[in-house]
C-alpha positions in Angstrom: 126.0 133.0 107.7 123.3 132.0 105.2 124.1 132.2 101.5 120.5 132.1 100.4 119.4 134.7 97.9 116.7 137.2 98.7 114.3 135.6 96.2 115.2 132.0 97.1 111.9 130.3 97.7 113.4 126.8 97.8 112.2 125.9 101.3 108.6 127.0 100.8 108.4 125.2 97.4 109.8 122.1 99.1 106.9 122.4 101.5 104.4 122.6 98.6 105.8 119.6 96.9 105.8 117.7 100.2 102.1 118.5 100.6 101.3 116.9 97.2 103.2 113.8 98.3 101.1 113.6 101.4 97.9 114.1 99.4 98.9 111.4 96.9 99.6 109.1 99.8 96.2 109.7 101.2 94.7 108.9 97.7 96.0 105.3 98.1 93.9 105.0 101.3 90.6 106.2 99.8 87.6 104.0 99.8 84.4 104.1 97.8 82.8 107.6 97.9 85.9 109.3 99.4 87.3 112.6 98.1 90.6 114.2 98.6 90.9 118.0 98.4 93.9 120.2 98.3 93.9 123.8 99.5 90.1 124.0 99.7 89.5 123.6 103.5 93.2 123.5 104.2 96.3 121.7 103.1 94.9 118.2 102.6 91.3 117.2 103.3 89.5 113.8 103.2 85.7 114.1 102.7 84.2 110.7 103.4 80.6 109.4 103.4 81.7 107.9 106.7 81.8 110.9 109.0 84.3 109.3 111.4 86.9 109.1 108.6 86.8 112.7 107.4 89.8 114.8 108.3 91.5 118.1 107.6 95.2 117.9 107.7 97.8 120.7 107.9 101.2 119.6 106.5 104.4 121.1 107.8 107.8 120.2 106.4 111.2 121.1 107.9 114.7 120.3 106.6 117.2 119.0 109.1 116.5 118.7 112.8 113.5 120.6 114.1 111.6 120.3 117.3 108.0 121.5 118.0 108.3 124.2 120.7 105.5 125.4 123.1 105.0 128.6 121.1 105.7 127.1 117.7 104.1 129.1 114.8 103.2 125.8 113.0 100.9 124.8 115.8 99.5 128.1 116.9 98.7 129.4 113.4 97.1 126.1 112.6 95.0 126.1 115.8 93.9 129.7 115.4 92.7 129.0 111.8 90.8 125.9 112.9 89.1 127.8 115.7 88.2 130.9 113.7 86.7 128.6 111.1 85.3 126.2 113.7 81.8 126.1 112.1 83.3 124.9 108.9 85.3 122.2 110.7 82.2 120.5 112.2 82.2 118.0 109.3 85.6 116.7 110.2 86.3 114.0 112.8 90.0 114.7 112.9 92.0 117.9 112.7 95.6 116.8 112.1 98.9 118.7 112.4 101.1 116.5 110.2 104.8 117.5 110.7 108.3 116.4 110.2 109.1 118.0 113.5 110.1 116.0 116.6 108.4 116.3 120.0 110.9 115.6 122.8 109.8 114.0 126.0 110.3 117.4 127.8 107.8 119.1 125.5 104.3 120.0 126.8 103.0 118.4 123.6 104.7 115.0 124.3 102.0 112.2 124.1 99.5 114.9 123.0 97.1 112.5 121.3 96.5 110.5 124.5 95.6 113.6 126.6 92.0 114.4 127.6 90.4 117.5 126.0 90.5 119.5 129.3 94.1 118.8 129.8 94.9 120.0 126.2 93.0 123.2 126.9 94.9 123.8 130.2 98.3 123.2 128.6 97.6 125.6 125.8 96.1 128.3 128.1 99.0 128.1 130.5 101.6 128.5 127.8 100.5 132.1 127.3 100.1 133.2 130.9 103.7 134.4 130.9 104.2 137.5 128.9 107.6 137.7 127.2 109.5 140.4 125.4 109.8 138.5 122.1 106.3 137.1 121.3 105.3 139.2 118.3 104.2 136.2 116.3 102.8 134.2 119.3 100.7 136.7 121.2 98.2 137.6 118.5 97.5 133.9 117.9 97.0 133.3 121.6 94.7 136.2 122.0 92.6 135.3 119.0 92.0 132.0 120.8 91.7 132.7 124.5 90.7 136.4 124.5 88.1 136.2 121.7 84.6 137.0 122.9 83.3 135.0 120.0 85.0 131.8 121.2 83.6 130.1 124.3 85.6 127.5 126.1 83.3 124.7 124.9 83.9 125.7 121.3 87.6 125.6 121.8 87.3 122.2 123.4 85.3 120.8 120.5 88.2 121.6 118.2 90.8 120.3 120.7 88.9 117.1 121.0 89.6 116.5 117.3 93.1 117.9 117.3 95.9 115.4 116.9 99.6 115.7 116.1 101.4 113.3 113.7 105.0 114.2 114.3 108.4 113.0 113.2 107.1 112.2 109.7 109.7 111.4 107.0 111.2 114.5 105.3 110.8 114.8 101.6 113.9 112.8 100.9 112.5 109.8 102.6 108.7 110.1 102.0 108.7 107.7 99.1 109.2 104.8 101.5 105.7 105.4 102.8 104.3 104.3 99.4 106.0 100.9 99.5 102.9 98.9 100.9 100.8 100.2 98.0 103.4 99.5 95.3 104.3 95.9 95.8 103.5 95.0 92.2 105.9 97.7 91.0 109.6 96.8 90.9 111.6 98.7 93.5 113.7 100.4 90.8 110.6 101.8 89.1 108.7 103.1 92.2 110.2 106.6 92.4 109.4 107.3 88.7 105.9 105.8 89.2 105.3 108.1 92.2 106.6 111.1 90.1 104.3 110.2 87.3 101.3 110.1 89.7 102.3 113.5 91.0 102.2 114.8 87.5 98.7 113.4 87.0 97.7 115.1 90.3 98.9 118.5 89.1 96.7 118.1 86.0 93.6 117.9 88.2 93.5 121.6 88.7 89.9 122.8 88.4 88.9 126.4 87.9 86.2 127.6 90.2 83.5 129.7 88.5 83.5 133.5 89.1 86.1 133.5 91.9 89.0 132.9 89.6 90.5 130.5 92.2 91.6 127.0 91.6 91.3 123.7 93.4 92.6 120.2 93.3 90.0 117.5 93.9 90.1 113.7 93.6 87.4 111.1 94.0 87.9 107.4 94.8 86.1 106.3 91.6 88.2 108.4 89.2 91.6 109.1 90.8 92.6 106.2 93.0 96.1 105.4 91.9 96.5 102.1 90.0 99.7 100.5 88.7 100.4 101.0 85.0 101.8 98.2 82.9 104.9 100.1 81.9 106.0 100.4 85.5 105.5 96.6 86.1 108.3 95.9 83.7 111.7 95.1 85.1 113.1 98.3 83.5 111.7 101.2 81.6 113.0 104.5 80.1 111.3 107.8 79.5 111.8 109.1 75.9 
């Protein structure tokens, strides 16, 4: 039996923090003219002058063992949102589901990224042909995609052609290892604190949007590409 309190939001907040880690990691990969956005078009977005590089990424974090099932809400909610906003997604070359979940060989999503667009369409369509008793979360998503008069098959296929899954990603406890190739000048014992400092800088980039009262995080390669700071190049350092 779970001992979690009713107002315990730990897991959702872990997901938020993980999302910032992934956005920061993508900042290290930026090239001249690139921009990283958080929660504007989706979880993490790269806007590039090179159209083929631009992507919109939905980030899903799970603790412990987790497998992506055929009616998984992570996938179906993400796909529905992409399709309902398909006109806004024309600027992206990739639509990525980035997840810590595993995809077993028995899954219909196994080897997803190598499948042709028509095969992806048929797999998704066939998943919903069987009506089950417990599908309160799944059926509205499915119907919004395949029973929507405003979505023609060719529009669905345009999105599926860009849709990839990056699965079995490190959970938050191990994500710092993904930064290693970019921190070779930083002593290993300082890297976690360096990453933490960069996350703090990232959170300071909140920009208020006029009139709407909403906020956004936005980075450009010229201003925000992470660079080593002299203090972290030292053998040891201490916060005061």
